[in-house]
N, C-alpha and C positions, 0 to 999 in steps of 0.2 A: 504494499499500499504506499502511495506517495506521501511523503511528509510535507505539510504546508505550514508556513509561518502564519500565525494569526495575531490579531489585535488582542491585547491582554484585557481590554475593557468591554469589547462587544463580542468577541469570539469569532468574528468573520475573518476570512483570509485577507492578507494584504494584497494591494495592488503593487505593481512595480514602482519603486521609488519611495515608498513609505514603509521603511523597515526599522523604525525606531522603538518598537515595543507596543505602540498603540497609534491609532489613526489621530491625526491632528484635530479633526472634528470631535472625536471622542474625548480627548484630553481636556478640551475647553469646557466640557459639561459638568465636571465633578472636581471636588477638592482632592488634595493629595491623600487624605485619610479615606475618603470614599473610594478613590481609585484603587487603593490597596485592598479594600474589602471586595470590591467588584472583581478585581484580578484573581482573588482566591476562588470566587464562584466559577470563573471560566478556566481555571487551571486544569488542563486535560490530563487524565490519567493514562491515556493512550490515544492513538489516532482514531478518530471516528470514521465510520463508513461513509462512502460517497452518498448513499441513500439518506443518511442522517444529515449530511450537509444540505442536501436539497430539501429535506423536510423542514429543517430549521429556517431556511430562507423563505419557504412557502408560508410557514407559520407567521414569521415576522411581517411579510408582505400582506397577508390576509388580515392580521390583527391591526396593523397600522391603517390599512384602508378603511376598516370598520371604525376606528377611532376618528379618523379624518372626516368620514361621512357623518358621524354623529355630531362632531363639532361644527361642521359647516351648516348642517341642517338647523342649528339654533341661531344662526347669524341673522342680522337685521336686513342686510342687503339681499334682494331677490336674486342677483347674479351669483352670490355665494351659495344660496340655497339650491339653485339649479346645479351648481358645481358638485354639491353633495350627492346628487343623483347620477353623476357622470362617472361611472366606475373606471373607465379607461383613463381619464384624466387623473383620478386619484391614485391609480396603480402607478402611473408615471411619476407622480410626486413622491409616492412611498418608496419607489425604487432607489431614490437618491438619499433617503433618510433611514434606511434599515440599520446601519451601525449605531446612529444616535438613538434610535428607538430602542435598540437592544440594551444600550447603556442605561437609559432612563427607566425602562421597565424593570431592569434588574435592581437598580437602586431603590425603587419603590417597594421591593420585596424584602430588602435587607432588614435583619434584626441582629442584636448582639449575639456573638458566637459564644457558646458555652458547651463544653463537653459534659456528657452524662455517664455516670457509672451505674451499671445494672448487674443483677444476679439472676440466674435462671431458676432460682428457688422461689421467686415471687412473680406476681403478674407483671406484664409489660404492656404498656399502652403506647399507641403510635398516632402520628398525624401525618398527612400527606399534603403535597403542594404541587400545583401545576406550574412548571417552569418551561417556557418556550415550547409548549405543546406536549411535554412529557411529564408523566406523574412520577414524582420522587417521594421517598420517605423524608419528611422534613424534621422529625424529631421523635425521640423515645422518652418515656417517663415511667415511673413506678405506679402512678395513678393518673386518672383523667385530668384532674385539676392542674397537674404539672404542665399540661399542654394546651388547655383551653378549648375553644370551640373547634369542632371537627375531630376530636380525639376518639379513638376506637380501641377496643381491646384486641391486641395482637397476639398475646400469649397468656395462658393461665395454666400453671403446673397441675398435672393430673395427680390425683391421690395415689400413692404407692408406685409412682412412675418417675423415672429419672430422665430429665432433659439434659443432654450433654453435648449437643451439636447446634451451632448456629450457621445456617446457610445464608449467604449474602449475594444478591444479584446486583451487578454494577454495570453502568455504561461509562463512557469516557468522562462524565461530569459528576457522577455520584451514585448513590444507592437507590435502586428502584423497587427492590423487594427483599424481605427478610422472613426466614422461616426458622422457627425453633423446633427441634425434634430430638428423638433419642437415636442412638447409634444404629438401631436396627431398621430405621425408617429409610425407605428408598423413594426419593422424589421423582415422580414421573413427569419430567419437564423436557421438552424438546429444545433443540438449539435455535437460538434467535440471533441473527447477525447483529454484532455490536454489543451483545450482552455476555458478560463473563461472571461465573459463579465462584465464590470463595467459600471456604468452610473453616470454622473455628471449632476445634475439638476440645472439650473440657471434661476429661474423664470423671472427675469427682462430681460434676454438675453444680459446683458451688463457687468456683473461682469467678471473679467479676470480669465483665467486658466493658470497654469504654466506647461510647458512640461519639464520633467527632463530626462537627457540622461546619459549614462554610458561611453560615449566616442565613441560608435559604434552605439548604438540603443537607442530608447526611453525606459525608464523603467516605467514611470508613467505619467499620466496627473492628476493634482489636482486642485481644486478650490483654488485660491490664497486668495481672500478676498470677503466676501459677504456684500452687502449693507443691510440697515435696513429692506427693503421690503423683500428681499430674506430670511433673517434670520427669519422674522416673519412667512413667509409661510412654511419654513422648520420645525419650531417648531409646527405649527398647524398640519402638516401632518406627523410628525415623520419620516422625510426623512432620509434614510441611504445612503447618497452619498458614492460611493466607495465600496459598498458590492458586492462581486463577485457571478455571477450566470452562469449556463451552457448555457444560451441563453440570448439575450439582453432583459432587463426588465427595464422599467421606474420606478424610485424610488417612484413616486407618485401613481403608480398603486397598490402598496402593502399596506396592513394593517398589522402592526407589533404587535406581542404579545411577550413580553420579560420577562425573568426571569433569575437569575444567574445559576440555574441548579446545582444539586448535583454532586460532583466528585465521580466516582465509587471507591469502596474500593478494587476492584479486577481487575487484568489486563484483565481477560476474561469477556467480556460483557455478559449481560443477553439477551436472545432471548424471546420475547413475541409474540406468534402466536395465531391468532384467525381465524379459517376457517369460511367463509361466505357461505350461501346457494346460489343457483342459483337465480339471480335476486335480492338478498339482497345487499343493498348499504349503505354506511355511510351517515346518514342524519344530524348528528350534531357532531361538534367537540368542546370539552370543555377543558378549561385550568384553572388550580388551582394554586394559590400562597399562601404560608404560610404568616401569619400576619407580620412576620419580614422580609419577602422577601428573605429568604435564601433557601427555597425549592420550587420545582414546581412539578406538576403532569399533566397528559394528560388523557382525556377520550373521548370515542366515543359512539354514540348511532346510531343503524342501523335503516333501514326502517321497520324491524320486531321487534323493541323495544329492541333488545339485547344491553347490555351495556358492554363496554370493558374499563378497567381501567389500566393505565400504571403509577404505582407509588407504594408507600408503605402504605398499609392500616393502620398499627399501628401508623404511624405519623399523619394521618388524625384523628384518634381517640383521640390523646393526644395533638394536637395542633389546633390552630384556622386557618381555611383555608377559602378562598373565591373562589368559582367556577364561571367561566364566560363562557358564550356561545360565541365562537369566530368565528365560521363559520358554514354555512348550505349548504353543497355541493349540487349542482343540478345534474340532470341526464346527462348533457352535460359534455364534457371534462373539468377536473378541476385540477388545479395545486396548490400544496402547496410547499412553499419554507421554508427551515430550515437552521439554522446556527449550526455548530458543530465543534469540534476540536478533536485531538487525546487524549486529557486529559479529556474533559467534555462531558456530554451527550448533547442531543438536548436542547438548552436553549432559542432559539428565533425562532418563527414561523412568516410567512408572507403569506398573501392571496391576490389574485387579485379580489375576489368577493366583493359585497357590504357588509356593516356592518350587522351582524346577529341580528335578533330581537327575543324577548322572547314571541311573540304572539302565544298562543296555545302550548307553550313548557313547559314541566314539568322540575323541577329542577333536576340536576344531583347529586346523592348521592350514591357513590359506597359502602359505609360502611353499609348501611341498609340491603344489601343482604348477609352480612357475619354473620354466626351463632355464631362464637366465635373468640375471639382474644387471642391467646396463650400468656403466660407471657414471654417466651423465657428468663428465668432467667439467664441462663448460656451461653448466646450467645450475641455477640456484633454486629452481622449483622442485616441489614434490610431484610424483606422478601416480596416477591410478593405473591399474592393470586389468586387461581383459584378453581372453583368448577364445578361439572357437575352431572346430574342425571344419575343413573345406570339403570333406567327403560327403557326397550325396546332397550338396547344396543345389537347389533349383531356382532360388530367387534371392535377389539382393535389393534392399531399399536403403538408399543413402540419406544422410541427414546433413543439411546445410543450414546454418543459423543465419538470420537476416543480416547481421552486421559483418559478415565475412563471406568471401567466395569459396572458402575451404570446406571440405567434407570433414565434419567432426566425428562422424561415426557411421555405422550401418547396422541393419538388421538382416541376418541370414535366415532363410527359411529352407528346411530340408524336405525331402520327398515324403516324409511321414507326417508333415505338418508342424514338427517341432521348430522352434525359433531360438536363436541366440543373438546377442547384441555384442558389438565391438565398438570401442571408443565411447565417445560421448553422444548419446542418443536423446534427442528431444522429440516428443511425440507431436509437437506443434510445428516441427520443421522438417518432416519427412517428405522425400520426393516420391516420384512415381516408381513402383516396383519394377525391376528389370529381370527378365528370365535369363538364366545362365545355362551352360552346357548345350549340347546339340551342335549342329553344323554351324561353323563360323563363330562359335562362342565357347570353344574348347579351352581357351585361356583368357585371362584378364590382366591388363596392365594398370598399375597405380603409379601416378606421377606426383612427386613431392617437390616443394619449392620453399626456399627461405623467404621471409618477409624482407624486402629490400628497402623499406621506408626509413629504417633507423640509421645510426652511424655505422653499423656493420650489418651484414646479412644475418638474421637471427630468426628464431621461432619457426622451425619448419612445420608445414602443414600439408596434408593431402589435398591437392587441388583438382585432380582429374582421374577418372577411371573409365577405360575404354576396352574394347575387344580387339585392339590392334596395338602394335608397339608405339610407345610414346617417348621419343627423344633418346637422350644419352642413357647409357647403362650405368656407368660408374661416375661418381662425383669427382674423384681424383684417382691417380694411378697407384697411390701408396696407401690410401685408407679405404676400407671396404664398406663405405657408406654409399648407398645407391639413390640416385635421383629417381629411378624408376624400378619398380619391382614387378616381376613376371610371375603370375599365379596360375597354377593348375588346380583342378578341382579334387585335390587330395592334400593330405598333410594338415599342419596346424598353422593358423595365422595368429600372431601375438601383437597386441596393440597397447603401447604405453602412451598415456595421454594426460593432459591437464587442459584447462580452458585456453592456454596460450599456444601450445605446440604438442606434437606427437612424434613417436618413433615406432615404426611397424617392422616386425621381423617375420620372415617366411623362410623356413629351412635355415641355411647358414648365411643368409643375406639380411641386411637391415637397411632401413631407409635413412635419410639424412640425419646426422647426429644433432640432437637438441642443443641449443646454445643460446645464452643471453649475452648482451653486449659487454657487461662489466667483467665477468670472469674470462670471456674470450679475449678482450683487450689486455687484461692482466697477464694472461698466459703468453701473449705475444711480445711482452716487454723483455 
């Protein structure tokens, strides 16, 4: 989702040239103290959906048109009264005043901020507020008189029953729903775009929670203090209180597998795709951590014994890693939860299923299937690895990404319908399938080329595949790196790749050697 800078006082996106924190028109409407309070109301917890952006603009436009119409209809001049009935004119006026209207309507709703401490052992009352077309929880209290008009009973403890979980639904601006329950309750709630659920687990049912407000609506519910018993249970179960999910999930239902995760070296992420046969399912999920805990990797084994590795094989070869079987999905519906951010890759996994066991399971070792580990002497990047047999291939589908003319990967289809992927395959960038074998298509040639746009030729990519010879055979007379590889429909094709470049091996021949400008120039000195 694209990040957009927004005015701190009205919540609308900036136009170009006005990036000082708030619109000039909005700043003129309020004092510094009010601006600080309004800014807290519009502080985004995360990026809203595009639908929510459009909904907010439509709400502001409609509300302002209604206000203008009512105001003009009370005027003394007949021309102004007529204007109140001209919706097109009013919409045009409103379109230029949406930010200012948002600021003033928000200021009118402000009340002093005050956190409230509650316990699940007593009743909880609530009050709601409509803010910019969305209903939020505006306050919580121990009794109705704490909240005034509009208060309603949200929770009443049942006799001989323990309530020890608080489920909180939030959008990017605050809390929209709260449910108090016991740990055996399963909330039947579907996913809603822009709504995330958090859960607070209170094993004893007695430790307090604090409700934080921004002056209009609740922004968060947090555990205030845990007793020794609750702390001990949380440590045993590795509970992640406050982690957001698209549906309500009890923290204790999840088994967490954690690691720091490497930070990508490039802004464009790598796509790892593995096609599965009909009826083929993921049977095992493996998680690897490097001995120092700085790197992680992920692996899958299917019901047909196929192994899929998501990580960098060269690191596994040179560092000490520990593989752990973390889940064994069953044939029924199975959910996996993961934590990620815009900067890091997936670094935490969670499962609802029972702990996996190694009974009758072979160890996971993706390196054993790799025939060679290239040196990559002149390259600073890490590489993914894929390989596939060329025996009985009947069709090839190439993948070309929109921002490059290079072929980043391909899908091979065999005569029995089975498929394998090589390189980086994006399903939204696949070309037309090409039939192989038969007369005139007994062989295929792959041509590779360095990127000549830098200070040195670097980052080799596959640029062409044809059923006839393509140019030179050898790049140099002394180094066995080939500009063009000749393929027959037998043997194994190995493909090392990352989003910048690739190296392909067939038999005893390899394509152009990967290289980056800096190490290449350093070696030449």
